[in-house]
C-alpha positions as CSV (number, residue, x, y, z in Angstrom):
1,M,7.3,-3.9,-47.8
2,A,6.1,-5.8,-50.9
3,E,8.8,-7.2,-53.2
4,S,9.2,-5.4,-56.5
5,H,9.3,-7.3,-59.8
6,I,10.6,-6.0,-63.1
7,L,7.6,-7.5,-65.0
8,V,4.8,-6.1,-62.9
9,G,2.2,-4.7,-65.3
10,A,4.0,-5.7,-68.4
11,H,2.1,-7.3,-71.3
12,D,2.1,-7.8,-75.1
13,F,5.8,-8.7,-75.4
14,V,7.8,-11.8,-76.4
15,M,11.0,-13.0,-74.6
16,N,13.5,-14.7,-76.9
17,Q,15.7,-17.3,-75.0
18,P,15.6,-15.4,-71.7
19,Q,18.1,-16.1,-69.0
20,F,17.2,-15.3,-65.4
21,I,20.1,-15.2,-63.0
22,D,19.4,-15.3,-59.3
23,H,22.1,-13.5,-57.3
24,P,21.9,-14.8,-53.7
25,Q,22.4,-12.5,-50.8
26,P,26.1,-12.3,-49.9
27,E,25.4,-13.7,-46.4
28,K,24.1,-17.0,-47.9
29,R,27.5,-17.7,-49.3
30,G,28.9,-18.1,-45.8
31,L,27.5,-21.6,-45.2
32,K,28.6,-22.6,-48.7
33,I,32.1,-21.7,-47.9
34,L,31.8,-23.6,-44.6
35,L,30.4,-26.7,-46.4
36,K,33.2,-26.7,-48.9
37,A,35.7,-26.7,-46.1
38,S,34.0,-29.5,-44.1
39,L,33.8,-33.2,-44.7
40,P,30.2,-34.4,-45.0
41,T,31.2,-38.1,-45.3
42,A,32.5,-38.0,-41.7
43,A,29.1,-37.4,-40.2
44,Y,27.2,-40.2,-38.4
45,D,24.4,-40.2,-40.9
46,S,26.5,-40.2,-44.1
47,S,26.6,-43.2,-46.5
48,E,30.1,-44.0,-45.1
49,H,29.1,-44.3,-41.5
50,P,30.8,-47.2,-39.7
51,G,27.7,-49.2,-38.7
52,N,26.2,-49.4,-35.2
53,C,26.2,-52.2,-32.6
54,H,24.1,-55.3,-33.1
55,P,20.9,-55.1,-31.0
56,G,21.5,-56.3,-27.5
57,T,25.3,-56.0,-27.7
58,R,27.6,-53.6,-26.0
59,M,24.7,-52.2,-24.0
60,Q,26.9,-51.7,-20.9
61,Y,29.0,-49.0,-22.7
62,I,26.2,-47.5,-24.7
63,D,24.0,-47.0,-21.6
64,Q,26.9,-45.5,-19.6
65,I,27.7,-43.0,-22.3
66,V,24.1,-42.0,-23.0
67,N,23.5,-41.5,-19.3
68,W,26.7,-39.4,-19.1
69,G,25.5,-37.1,-21.9
70,M,21.9,-36.8,-20.8
71,D,22.4,-36.2,-17.1
72,G,24.7,-33.2,-17.5
73,P,28.2,-34.3,-16.5
74,D,30.0,-32.5,-13.7
75,P,32.9,-30.2,-14.5
76,G,35.4,-33.1,-14.0
77,R,33.7,-35.3,-16.6
78,R,32.9,-33.1,-19.6
79,I,35.2,-35.2,-21.8
80,F,34.5,-38.9,-22.0
81,W,37.5,-40.8,-23.4
82,L,36.6,-44.2,-24.8
83,K,39.9,-46.0,-25.4
84,G,40.9,-49.4,-26.6
85,P,42.9,-51.4,-29.1
86,A,41.9,-51.9,-32.7
87,G,38.9,-54.1,-33.5
88,V,37.1,-54.0,-30.1
89,G,34.1,-52.0,-31.4
90,K,34.8,-48.3,-30.5
91,S,33.4,-46.9,-33.8
92,A,30.2,-49.1,-33.6
93,I,29.6,-47.8,-30.0
94,A,30.2,-44.2,-31.1
95,Q,27.8,-44.7,-34.0
96,S,25.1,-46.2,-31.7
97,C,25.5,-43.3,-29.2
98,A,25.3,-40.7,-32.0
99,E,22.0,-42.2,-33.2
100,E,20.7,-42.3,-29.6
101,F,21.7,-38.7,-28.8
102,A,20.2,-37.5,-32.2
103,S,16.9,-39.2,-31.4
104,R,16.8,-37.3,-28.1
105,N,17.8,-33.9,-29.7
106,K,21.0,-33.9,-27.7
107,L,23.6,-34.3,-30.5
108,A,25.4,-31.3,-31.8
109,A,27.7,-33.1,-34.2
110,A,29.7,-36.2,-34.8
111,F,32.9,-36.7,-36.8
112,F,34.4,-40.1,-37.7
113,F,38.0,-40.0,-38.7
114,S,39.2,-42.8,-41.1
115,R,42.7,-42.9,-42.4
116,P,42.2,-45.5,-45.2
117,N,39.1,-43.5,-46.4
118,Q,41.1,-40.2,-46.4
119,R,38.9,-38.7,-43.7
120,D,42.0,-37.7,-41.7
121,N,42.4,-33.9,-42.4
122,P,42.4,-32.0,-39.0
123,Q,41.4,-28.8,-40.8
124,C,38.0,-30.3,-41.6
125,L,37.1,-31.3,-38.0
126,F,35.9,-28.0,-36.5
127,T,34.4,-26.8,-39.8
128,S,32.4,-30.0,-40.0
129,I,31.2,-29.7,-36.4
130,S,30.2,-26.1,-37.0
131,Y,28.3,-26.9,-40.2
132,Q,26.5,-29.8,-38.6
133,W,25.4,-27.7,-35.7
134,A,24.4,-24.8,-38.0
135,S,22.2,-27.1,-40.0
136,K,20.3,-27.9,-36.7
137,H,20.3,-24.5,-35.1
138,K,19.1,-21.6,-37.3
139,P,20.0,-18.7,-35.0
140,Y,23.6,-19.9,-34.9
141,A,23.6,-20.4,-38.6
142,E,22.5,-16.8,-39.3
143,I,25.3,-15.4,-37.2
144,L,27.8,-17.8,-38.8
145,K,26.7,-16.8,-42.3
146,S,27.6,-13.2,-41.7
147,T,30.8,-14.0,-39.8
148,I,32.2,-16.2,-42.7
149,H,31.1,-13.7,-45.3
150,D,33.0,-11.0,-43.6
151,D,36.1,-13.2,-43.3
152,P,36.1,-16.3,-45.6
153,T,39.7,-17.1,-44.5
154,I,38.3,-18.4,-41.1
155,V,38.0,-21.9,-42.6
156,D,41.8,-21.9,-43.4
157,K,43.1,-20.6,-40.2
158,E,45.2,-22.5,-37.6
159,L,43.0,-24.8,-35.6
160,R,42.9,-22.7,-32.4
161,H,41.9,-19.6,-34.4
162,Q,39.4,-21.5,-36.4
163,F,37.7,-23.0,-33.3
164,Y,37.5,-19.5,-31.7
165,H,36.0,-17.7,-34.7
166,L,33.5,-20.5,-35.5
167,F,32.2,-21.0,-32.0
168,V,33.1,-18.5,-29.3
169,P,31.8,-15.1,-30.6
170,P,28.7,-16.6,-32.3
171,L,27.7,-18.5,-29.1
172,Q,28.4,-15.4,-27.0
173,E,26.2,-13.3,-29.3
174,L,23.4,-15.9,-28.9
175,A,23.7,-15.8,-25.2
176,A,23.6,-12.0,-25.1
177,K,20.3,-12.2,-27.0
178,G,18.9,-14.6,-24.6
179,E,19.0,-17.4,-27.1
180,G,21.8,-19.5,-25.5
181,I,21.8,-23.2,-26.1
182,S,21.7,-26.0,-23.6
183,E,24.4,-28.7,-23.3
184,R,24.9,-30.7,-26.5
185,V,27.2,-33.7,-27.2
186,V,30.0,-33.7,-29.8
187,I,31.4,-37.1,-30.8
188,I,34.9,-37.5,-32.3
189,D,35.7,-41.0,-33.2
190,G,39.1,-42.4,-34.3
191,L,41.2,-39.4,-33.2
192,D,44.3,-41.6,-33.6
193,E,43.6,-41.7,-37.3
194,C,43.8,-37.9,-37.7
195,A,46.8,-36.9,-39.7
196,G,49.6,-35.7,-37.5
197,V,50.5,-36.4,-33.9
198,V,50.7,-32.6,-33.2
199,A,47.2,-32.1,-34.7
200,Q,45.7,-34.8,-32.4
201,Q,47.3,-33.2,-29.3
202,T,46.2,-29.7,-30.4
203,I,42.6,-30.8,-30.8
204,L,42.5,-32.2,-27.3
205,Q,44.1,-29.0,-25.9
206,I,41.5,-26.8,-27.7
207,V,38.6,-28.9,-26.4
208,A,39.9,-28.9,-22.9
209,A,40.5,-25.1,-23.0
210,S,36.9,-24.5,-24.1
211,I,35.7,-26.5,-21.1
212,R,37.9,-24.7,-18.6
213,D,37.0,-21.3,-20.0
214,H,33.3,-22.1,-20.4
215,T,33.3,-20.8,-24.0
216,T,31.1,-23.5,-25.5
217,P,28.1,-25.6,-24.1
218,F,29.5,-28.8,-25.6
219,V,30.5,-32.0,-23.9
220,W,32.8,-34.3,-25.8
221,L,32.9,-38.1,-26.4
222,I,36.3,-38.9,-27.9
223,C,37.2,-42.5,-29.0
224,S,40.7,-43.6,-29.9
225,R,43.3,-46.3,-29.7
226,L,45.8,-46.3,-26.8
227,E,48.6,-44.4,-28.7
228,P,51.5,-43.3,-26.4
229,H,51.2,-39.6,-27.4
230,L,47.4,-39.6,-26.6
231,I,48.0,-41.3,-23.3
232,A,50.5,-38.7,-22.4
233,T,48.3,-35.9,-23.5
234,F,45.3,-37.1,-21.5
235,K,47.5,-37.4,-18.5
236,S,48.4,-33.7,-18.5
237,P,46.8,-31.8,-15.6
238,Q,44.9,-29.5,-17.8
239,I,43.1,-32.3,-19.6
240,S,42.9,-35.0,-17.0
241,A,41.1,-32.6,-14.7
242,V,38.0,-32.6,-17.1
243,T,38.2,-36.1,-18.4
244,H,36.5,-39.4,-17.6
245,Q,38.1,-42.5,-19.1
246,E,36.7,-45.9,-20.0
247,E,38.7,-48.6,-21.6
248,L,37.5,-51.4,-23.9
249,T,39.8,-54.4,-23.7
250,V,40.1,-57.5,-25.8
251,S,38.3,-59.9,-23.5
252,R,36.5,-63.2,-23.8
253,V,33.8,-61.8,-21.5
254,I,31.9,-60.7,-24.5
255,D,31.9,-64.1,-26.2
256,N,28.2,-64.4,-25.6
257,E,27.5,-61.1,-27.4
258,I,29.7,-62.2,-30.4
259,A,27.9,-65.5,-30.5
260,K,24.5,-63.7,-30.6
261,Y,25.7,-61.5,-33.4
262,L,27.1,-64.4,-35.4
263,T,23.9,-66.6,-34.9
264,D,21.6,-63.8,-35.9
265,E,23.5,-62.6,-39.0
266,L,24.4,-66.1,-40.3
267,S,20.8,-67.2,-39.9
268,K,19.7,-64.3,-42.1
269,I,22.2,-65.4,-44.7
270,G,21.0,-69.0,-44.5
271,M,17.4,-67.9,-45.1
272,E,18.4,-65.8,-48.1
273,H,20.1,-68.8,-49.7
274,D,17.4,-71.4,-48.7
275,I,19.9,-73.4,-46.6
276,P,18.1,-76.0,-44.5
277,V,18.0,-75.3,-40.8
278,P,19.7,-75.6,-38.4
279,W,22.4,-73.6,-40.1
280,P,24.9,-72.7,-38.8
281,R,25.4,-75.4,-36.3
282,E,26.0,-74.4,-32.7
283,R,29.5,-75.9,-32.7
284,D,30.4,-74.0,-35.8
285,V,29.3,-70.8,-34.1
286,G,31.4,-71.8,-31.1
287,T,34.5,-72.2,-33.4
288,L,33.9,-68.8,-34.9
289,V,33.6,-67.2,-31.5
290,N,36.9,-68.8,-30.5
291,L,38.5,-67.5,-33.7
292,S,37.2,-64.0,-32.9
293,S,39.1,-64.0,-29.6
294,G,37.1,-61.1,-28.2
295,L,37.3,-58.9,-31.4
296,F,34.0,-57.8,-32.9
297,I,35.8,-56.7,-36.1
298,Y,36.7,-60.4,-36.7
299,A,33.1,-61.5,-36.4
300,N,31.9,-58.6,-38.5
301,T,34.4,-59.4,-41.3
302,V,33.5,-63.1,-41.2
303,V,29.8,-62.3,-41.7
304,R,30.6,-60.3,-44.8
305,F,32.9,-63.0,-46.1
306,I,30.4,-65.8,-45.7
307,G,27.6,-63.6,-47.2
308,D,29.6,-62.7,-50.3
309,R,27.2,-63.1,-53.3
310,D,30.1,-63.6,-55.7
311,S,31.3,-66.7,-54.0
312,L,30.2,-70.4,-54.5
313,G,27.8,-70.2,-51.6
314,P,27.7,-69.5,-47.8
315,E,28.4,-73.1,-46.9
316,G,31.7,-73.3,-48.7
317,Q,32.7,-69.9,-47.3
318,L,31.9,-71.1,-43.8
319,R,34.0,-74.2,-44.3
320,A,37.0,-72.1,-45.4
321,V,36.8,-70.0,-42.3
322,L,36.4,-73.0,-40.0
323,A,39.6,-74.5,-41.5
324,L,41.5,-71.5,-40.0
325,A,40.9,-73.0,-36.5
326,T,43.8,-75.5,-37.1
327,S,46.2,-72.8,-38.2
328,A,45.2,-70.6,-35.2
329,A,45.8,-73.5,-32.8
330,T,49.3,-74.1,-34.2
331,G,50.3,-70.5,-34.7
332,S,53.0,-68.9,-32.7
333,S,52.5,-65.2,-33.4
334,E,52.1,-63.0,-30.3
335,H,50.5,-60.1,-32.3
336,P,47.2,-59.2,-30.7
337,L,45.5,-59.4,-34.1
338,S,47.1,-62.7,-35.2
339,E,43.7,-64.4,-35.6
340,L,42.5,-61.6,-37.7
341,D,45.6,-61.7,-39.8
342,L,44.9,-65.3,-40.6
343,F,41.5,-64.4,-41.9
344,Y,42.9,-61.5,-43.9
345,L,45.4,-63.9,-45.4
346,L,42.5,-66.2,-46.4
347,I,40.8,-63.3,-48.2
348,M,44.0,-62.5,-50.2
349,Q,44.7,-66.2,-51.0
350,R,41.2,-66.6,-52.6
351,I,41.8,-63.7,-55.1
352,P,42.4,-65.2,-58.6
353,A,46.1,-64.9,-59.6
354,K,45.2,-63.1,-62.8
355,I,43.7,-60.2,-61.0
356,L,45.8,-60.2,-57.8
357,Q,48.2,-57.6,-59.1
358,T,45.4,-55.3,-60.1
359,V,43.9,-55.6,-56.6
360,Q,47.2,-54.8,-55.0
361,W,47.7,-51.8,-57.3
362,I,44.3,-50.4,-56.3
363,L,45.2,-50.8,-52.7
364,L,48.6,-49.3,-53.2
365,A,47.3,-46.3,-55.1
366,T,45.0,-45.6,-52.2
367,T,47.7,-46.2,-49.6
368,I,50.1,-43.6,-51.0
369,A,47.2,-41.2,-51.5
370,I,47.8,-40.8,-55.2
371,V,44.1,-41.1,-56.0
372,H,42.6,-41.3,-52.5
373,T,39.5,-43.5,-52.8
374,D,38.1,-41.9,-56.0
375,I,37.1,-44.6,-58.4
376,A,37.4,-42.6,-61.6
377,R,40.9,-41.4,-60.8
378,S,41.9,-44.9,-59.7
379,R,40.8,-46.3,-63.1
380,Q,42.6,-43.5,-65.0
381,F,45.8,-43.9,-62.9
382,L,45.9,-47.7,-63.3
383,D,44.6,-47.6,-66.9
384,V,41.8,-50.2,-66.3
385,S,38.3,-50.3,-67.5
386,P,35.2,-50.0,-65.2
387,S,34.5,-53.7,-65.5
388,Q,38.1,-54.6,-64.6
389,F,38.1,-52.3,-61.6
390,H,34.8,-53.5,-60.2
391,A,35.8,-57.2,-60.8
392,A,39.0,-56.6,-58.8
393,C,37.1,-54.8,-55.9
394,R,34.5,-57.6,-55.6
395,T,37.2,-59.9,-54.4
396,L,37.7,-57.6,-51.4
397,H,34.0,-57.6,-50.6
398,S,34.7,-58.5,-46.9
399,V,36.9,-55.5,-46.3
400,V,35.9,-52.9,-48.9
401,K,32.6,-51.4,-50.0
402,V,32.3,-50.1,-53.5
403,E,30.0,-47.1,-53.9
404,E,29.1,-45.1,-56.9
405,Y,32.2,-42.8,-56.8
406,Y,34.3,-44.1,-54.0
407,I,35.6,-47.2,-52.3
408,V,35.1,-47.4,-48.5
409,F,37.3,-49.5,-46.2
410,Y,35.3,-51.0,-43.3
411,H,38.2,-50.9,-40.9
412,A,41.8,-49.5,-40.7
413,S,43.2,-52.9,-39.6
414,F,43.1,-54.4,-43.1
415,M,45.3,-51.6,-44.6
416,E,47.6,-51.9,-41.6
417,F,47.9,-55.6,-42.3
418,I,48.5,-55.4,-46.0
419,Q,51.3,-52.9,-45.5
420,D,53.2,-54.9,-42.8
421,P,55.5,-57.5,-44.4
422,Q,55.7,-59.5,-41.2
423,R,51.9,-59.9,-41.1
424,S,50.9,-60.1,-44.8
425,G,54.0,-61.9,-46.1
426,Q,53.9,-62.3,-49.9
427,F,50.8,-60.1,-50.2
428,C,52.5,-57.0,-48.7
429,L,51.9,-54.1,-51.0
430,W,55.5,-52.9,-50.6
431,K,57.0,-55.9,-52.2
432,D,56.6,-57.2,-55.8
433,S,53.4,-55.3,-56.5
434,A,54.9,-51.9,-55.7
435,L,58.0,-52.7,-57.9
436,A,55.8,-53.8,-60.7
437,L,53.7,-50.6,-60.5
438,R,56.9,-48.5,-60.5
439,T,58.1,-50.2,-63.6
440,E,54.6,-49.8,-65.3
441,L,54.5,-46.0,-64.5
442,T,58.1,-45.6,-65.8
443,Q,57.4,-47.3,-69.1
444,R,54.2,-45.2,-69.6
445,L,56.1,-41.9,-68.9
446,E,59.0,-42.9,-71.1
447,A,56.6,-43.6,-74.0
448,V,55.2,-40.1,-73.7
449,C,58.4,-38.2,-72.8
450,N,60.4,-39.8,-75.7
451,D,57.9,-38.8,-78.3
452,P,58.7,-35.2,-79.4
453,D,55.4,-34.8,-81.3
454,I,53.2,-35.1,-78.2
455,K,52.0,-31.8,-76.9
456,P,49.7,-31.1,-73.9
457,Y,46.0,-31.1,-74.8
458,S,46.6,-33.0,-78.1
459,R,45.2,-36.3,-79.0
460,R,48.6,-38.0,-78.9
461,F,49.0,-36.7,-75.4
462,Y,46.3,-39.3,-74.4
463,A,48.5,-42.3,-75.5
464,L,49.1,-42.4,-71.7
465,I,45.5,-41.8,-70.6
466,R,42.5,-44.0,-71.0
467,A,40.1,-41.2,-72.0
468,D,36.3,-41.7,-72.3
469,N,36.2,-39.6,-75.4
470,E,39.5,-38.8,-77.1
471,N,37.9,-36.2,-79.3
472,E,37.1,-34.0,-76.2
473,V,39.7,-32.6,-74.0
474,K,38.8,-33.1,-70.4
475,R,40.3,-31.7,-67.2
476,Q,40.3,-35.0,-65.5
477,D,42.6,-36.4,-68.3
478,V,45.1,-33.7,-67.5
479,V,44.8,-34.6,-63.8
480,A,45.4,-38.2,-64.7
481,Y,48.7,-37.5,-66.4
482,E,50.0,-35.5,-63.5
483,T,48.7,-38.1,-61.1
484,V,51.0,-40.6,-63.0
485,V,53.9,-38.2,-62.5
486,S,53.1,-37.9,-58.8
487,G,52.9,-41.7,-58.5
488,F,56.2,-42.0,-60.3
489,F,58.0,-39.8,-57.8
490,L,56.2,-41.2,-54.8
491,L,57.1,-44.8,-55.6
492,Y,60.8,-44.0,-56.3
493,S,61.0,-42.1,-53.0
494,A,59.3,-44.9,-51.0
495,L,60.9,-48.1,-52.4
496,P,64.4,-49.3,-51.7
497,W,67.1,-48.1,-54.1
498,D,68.2,-50.7,-56.6
499,A,69.8,-51.0,-60.1
500,A,66.5,-50.7,-61.9
501,A,65.8,-47.4,-60.1
502,F,69.2,-46.1,-61.1
503,T,68.7,-47.0,-64.7
504,A,65.3,-45.5,-65.0
505,L,66.1,-42.2,-63.4
506,T,69.3,-41.7,-65.4
507,T,67.4,-42.3,-68.7
508,I,64.0,-40.6,-68.1
509,N,63.6,-37.2,-69.9
510,F,62.8,-34.9,-67.0
511,K,62.7,-31.9,-69.3
512,R,59.9,-33.3,-71.4
513,M,58.1,-34.5,-68.3
514,A,58.1,-30.9,-67.0
515,E,57.0,-29.5,-70.4
516,L,53.9,-31.8,-70.3
517,C,52.9,-30.8,-66.8
518,V,50.5,-27.9,-67.3
519,R,48.5,-28.1,-64.1
520,S,49.8,-28.6,-60.6
521,N,49.2,-30.9,-57.6
522,Y,50.8,-31.7,-54.4
523,G,52.1,-35.2,-55.4
524,V,55.6,-34.2,-56.4
525,L,56.1,-31.7,-53.6
526,G,56.6,-34.1,-50.8
527,S,58.6,-36.7,-52.8
528,I,61.6,-34.8,-54.1
529,D,63.3,-34.4,-50.7
530,R,62.7,-38.1,-49.8
531,L,63.9,-39.2,-53.2
532,F,67.1,-37.2,-52.8
533,S,67.8,-38.8,-49.4
534,R,67.0,-42.2,-50.8
535,I,69.6,-42.1,-53.6
536,P,73.1,-43.2,-52.5
537,E,75.7,-40.4,-52.6
538,E,77.7,-42.0,-55.3
539,D,74.6,-42.0,-57.6
540,R,73.2,-38.6,-56.9
541,S,75.4,-36.7,-59.3
542,K,74.0,-38.7,-62.2
543,I,70.4,-38.1,-61.3
544,M,69.8,-34.9,-59.4
545,W,71.6,-32.4,-57.3
546,L,70.6,-30.0,-54.5
547,C,71.3,-26.4,-55.4
548,K,72.6,-25.6,-51.9
549,D,75.5,-27.9,-52.5
550,R,76.7,-25.6,-55.3
551,D,78.0,-22.0,-55.1
552,R,75.1,-19.8,-56.2
553,N,77.4,-17.2,-57.6
554,K,78.9,-19.6,-60.1
555,F,75.5,-20.7,-61.4
556,A,74.1,-17.4,-62.7
557,W,72.5,-19.2,-65.7
558,E,70.6,-21.5,-63.4
559,V,69.7,-18.9,-60.9
560,A,68.3,-16.6,-63.6
561,Q,65.8,-19.3,-64.7
562,M,64.2,-19.4,-61.2
563,P,61.9,-16.7,-59.7
564,P,63.9,-14.0,-57.9
565,N,62.5,-15.1,-54.5
566,A,63.2,-18.8,-55.1
567,D,64.8,-20.7,-52.2
568,W,68.1,-21.8,-53.8
569,D,68.9,-24.1,-50.8
570,R,65.7,-26.0,-51.2
571,S,65.7,-26.2,-55.0
572,F,66.9,-29.1,-57.2
573,I,68.0,-29.8,-60.7
574,L,66.8,-33.2,-61.9
575,G,68.3,-35.2,-64.8
576,H,71.5,-34.6,-66.9
577,G,72.5,-33.5,-70.3
578,Q,69.6,-32.4,-72.5
579,H,67.0,-34.0,-70.1
580,K,67.2,-31.6,-67.1
581,C,64.5,-29.7,-65.3
582,F,64.3,-27.5,-62.2
583,F,62.3,-28.1,-59.1
584,W,62.3,-24.8,-57.2
585,Y,60.6,-23.4,-54.2
586,T,59.4,-19.9,-53.2
587,P,57.5,-19.0,-50.1
588,R,54.1,-19.5,-51.9
589,V,55.0,-21.3,-55.2
590,F,56.7,-24.4,-56.3
591,G,57.5,-25.4,-59.8
592,L,58.7,-28.1,-62.1
593,T,60.2,-26.2,-65.0
594,P,62.1,-27.3,-68.2
595,Y,65.8,-26.4,-68.1
596,R,66.9,-24.0,-70.9
597,D,70.3,-25.0,-72.3
598,R,73.1,-22.5,-72.2
599,P,74.1,-21.2,-75.6
600,S,77.5,-22.3,-76.7
601,T,78.8,-18.7,-76.9
602,E,77.5,-17.7,-73.5
603,N,79.8,-16.7,-70.7
604,T,79.6,-19.5,-68.1
605,T,79.4,-17.3,-65.1
606,T,78.3,-13.7,-65.7
607,E,75.7,-13.7,-68.5
608,R,72.0,-14.1,-67.8
609,P,69.9,-16.3,-70.0
610,T,67.5,-14.7,-72.5
611,T,64.2,-16.3,-71.8
612,D,60.8,-15.5,-73.2
613,H,58.3,-14.0,-70.7
614,Q,55.8,-16.6,-71.6
615,T,57.7,-19.9,-71.4
616,T,57.1,-20.4,-67.7
617,E,53.5,-21.1,-68.5
618,Q,54.9,-24.5,-69.5
619,S,56.1,-25.1,-66.0
620,F,54.4,-27.2,-63.4
621,M,53.6,-24.7,-60.7
622,M,51.0,-23.9,-58.0
623,R,50.0,-20.8,-56.1
624,D,48.0,-21.3,-52.9
625,S,45.6,-18.6,-53.7
626,I,44.4,-19.9,-57.0
627,V,44.1,-23.6,-56.4
628,Q,40.9,-24.8,-58.0
629,D,38.6,-27.7,-57.0
630,E,39.7,-30.8,-58.9
631,R,36.1,-31.6,-59.8
632,S,35.6,-28.3,-61.6
633,G,35.8,-28.3,-65.4
634,L,38.5,-27.0,-67.7
635,R,37.3,-24.2,-70.0
636,Q,37.9,-24.6,-73.7
637,D,39.4,-21.1,-73.9
638,D,42.0,-22.2,-71.4
639,I,42.9,-25.0,-73.7
640,D,43.1,-22.7,-76.8
641,Y,45.1,-20.2,-74.8
642,Y,47.8,-22.6,-73.7
643,E,48.0,-24.2,-77.1
644,Q,48.5,-20.8,-78.7
645,R,51.1,-19.8,-76.2
646,R,53.2,-22.9,-77.0
647,T,52.8,-22.3,-80.7
648,N,54.0,-18.7,-80.3
649,V,57.0,-19.7,-78.1
650,S,58.2,-22.5,-80.4
651,A,57.9,-20.3,-83.5
652,Q,60.2,-17.6,-82.1
653,Q,63.7,-17.5,-83.5
654,T,65.2,-15.4,-80.7
655,P,63.7,-15.2,-77.3
656,T,63.0,-11.8,-75.8
657,P,65.5,-10.8,-73.2
658,K,63.3,-11.2,-70.1
659,A,64.4,-13.5,-67.3
660,V,62.3,-16.4,-66.2
661,A,62.7,-15.0,-62.7
662,N,60.2,-12.2,-63.6
663,S,57.9,-14.2,-65.9
664,I,55.4,-16.0,-63.6
665,Q,51.9,-15.1,-64.8
666,Y,48.5,-16.2,-63.7
667,R,45.1,-16.1,-65.5
668,K,43.2,-12.8,-65.3
669,P,39.8,-12.8,-63.6
670,E,37.0,-13.4,-66.1
671,A,35.8,-9.8,-66.1
672,E,39.3,-8.5,-66.8
673,H,39.9,-11.1,-69.5
674,S,36.6,-10.1,-71.3
675,K,37.6,-6.4,-71.1
676,S,41.0,-7.2,-72.7
677,T,39.5,-9.3,-75.4
678,N,36.9,-6.7,-76.4
679,E,39.6,-4.0,-76.5
680,Y,41.7,-6.2,-78.8
681,R,38.7,-6.7,-81.2
682,R,38.1,-2.9,-81.4
683,R,41.7,-2.3,-82.3
684,S,41.6,-5.1,-84.9
685,R,38.5,-3.6,-86.6
686,S,39.9,0.0,-86.5
687,K,43.1,-1.3,-88.3
688,G,41.2,-3.5,-90.7
689,G,42.8,-6.6,-89.3
690,D,41.4,-10.1,-88.6
691,K,38.1,-9.9,-86.9
692,S,38.2,-13.4,-85.6
693,T,38.1,-14.0,-81.9
694,P,40.8,-15.7,-79.8
695,G,40.0,-19.4,-79.6
696,A,38.3,-19.5,-83.1
697,E,39.8,-20.9,-86.3
698,G,42.3,-18.5,-87.8
699,R,42.7,-16.5,-84.6
700,P,45.6,-14.0,-84.6
701,Q,48.9,-15.1,-83.3
702,K,49.2,-12.4,-80.6
703,L,46.8,-12.8,-77.6
704,P,46.2,-10.4,-74.7
705,R,48.6,-11.0,-71.9
706,R,47.0,-12.8,-68.9
707,R,48.2,-12.2,-65.4
C-alpha cells in the first residue's frame, strides 16, 4: 500500500514558517528507553575502553580464551572466570578478547565495570548487554522494542526480573520462529568494581541459572580480583559446576613480555622527540622491568609518565623513574603494590605546590561521587575556571585522561592508593585537603545563607556559583548550588569530628539552606544518618536531633509540618533557634524543609500550625516518578512560576489554615498546564481583567495551581 501524503496534488500556496513534526511509531521508543537505562561508555568500543594488550604479549591467555569461546564450551565450562590481583592485565586481556570475538562475529556484548569512572551501577549491566546485542541482531531488536514499549518499567526492575524480561521471552520467541541464535560470548570485566557485594553475587547467580536452565545461548567471560565474597560464590555448587577458572598471578615469568612492551613504546617516544639511538639503553629497560615486578600496570603507567608532553622531556622523566630503584631496594613495605606506590608518590611529588590542593580537590570530588567525573560540574563545584581545571589535570597525565566532557582514570589502583593514608602519606585525600575543602564549602554556604536578600533564581544567588552568563538562569547553576550542599553534608559525615566541625554546624543557617534548595538530588539523603552517628552524644542536642528520640504526641507542631505519611522515626530536625529545618522521609519522598516557628500565643502541644498550601514548594524534595535527567534544561516558565510563588507567599500577612502535611504538589503535565492557563485567560477577558500571560511582565499575582 502506497504511503499517503497531505500535500499530494497541492499547488499554488505559500507556507509561512511551517513546522513539520515527525511522530515516531510507539515501538521505536523501546530502544530509546533501553539506551537511556544502559551505559554506552562501558562497551569495548567506547572512547573509555581500557586498552588492549601490546602485540605479542599475553598470547597464552588470549589464545586460551578465544579457543574456549570459538569451540563451543562443554556444559561444565560455560563460565570462564579470569581472576587475579590488581595490575596484572585482566582488563587488557578482556579488551583484546572482545576485539577478537567481534572480528569473528562471536561477541554478543562486553561490559567493563570501573569504580573510579562511575561505571559501577549493577542496574545498567543487563540493559547494556541487551542494547548491544539488539544493535547487532535486528530480529531480537524488533521483539525488544515491543516488549519495552508495553512495559517501560522493565529497565527499573530487580536484576533477576530485568534479566528475565530482557532475554528469556524474546529469545524463546525467536527460537519458536526458527530464528534462534547460535552461541555468543558475553564479557564482564571488573565485576569486583560493581557497586555492592550483594549485587556482584546476584549477577553470578543469574548467569549460572541461565546456563543451568538453558534460557540463553550465551557463554560468559568474567574477569575480577580475588575478593573473598567472589571466591565463596564461585565455590558454591550451583556455580562451580558450570565454571572454568584461570588465575593470573604476579610473576616474573612475564618479564620478557614487559621488556618487549617497554622497549617498543619508549623507542616510539624517543623517535617523536628526536632522541639519539640507542634510547632507552638496555640496562635502563632492565631496571624498569625490575621495578615493574611482574605488574603490567606499572610498565603502562611508566610509559605515559615518560611520554608526558608537558614535562621537560622524556630523558629527564626516565631519570626520575630510574631513581626509584634505590628507594625500592631499601623499602620494607610488604604491600603487593609497594613498587607501584613509589611511582604514584613520584607523580604526586612532581605536582607544583600552588596547584596541589586543586588537584586533590578534583580527585576528592570524584571520590565521594559529588560530581562523578563530569568536568563541567567539577568546575562549578570547585569554582575554578576551565584553564585552571585542565592545568591541574595535566599533572595527572600518567593516571588520568581528560576528554571533552569527562575525566577517565586508567586504573582503579591509583584512587585506592590516594585514599589510603598508609600508602599515600601526606598526599592522602582524607587529610588536610579534605579538611580544607570542608572549610571552603562551609564559608561559601555561610556567605549565601547569611544574606537575607538572596533568593533562588536571582542574580545574587550566583554569588556562590561561577556562572558562564549571570544574565541567564541555567539549570546547571541550580544543580551546582545543590551539589555544594551535598558536598557539605558528605564531608561532615565522612571526616572525623573536631572543634571546627562543631562550630560550623552550630552556626550555619540550615533554614536558609533549605529555602534555597529548589531542586533535589541524592547527595544529602545518604549523609544525614552518617552525620548523626558521627556527632558525639554530648554535642548532638546543639546541632540536630532524631525525631524518634522524642515523644511524637508532644510535638504536634513539628509533626504537622511533615507529610502525613512521613516516617517520624527516620526524620531529623537540624539546627537550633531560628535556624532549624526538617529532614523527613516518606516511602517515596524525602525533603529538606524550612522550619516554621511556633507563634508566641500558640498552645505548645495541641494546636496545629497554620501553613500555606504553597510553602512546601520551597522545600528540597524528590519523588522517584518525576526525577528528570540532569542534562535536560530548565524551562523559563518554571523559573517564573517559582519566583511568583515565593512572592505570593512572602506577601501574605496570615497564612491559610492548611497543614504542610497535605501541601505537597508537583508540576502538572504540559497539556494540563496549557489547558489551565487558557482557561485563566478566558476568565480574565470576560471580567475585563489583566490580559497578560503568566510569566510576562505585569502578570497577575494569582497563578493556576500546579499539581
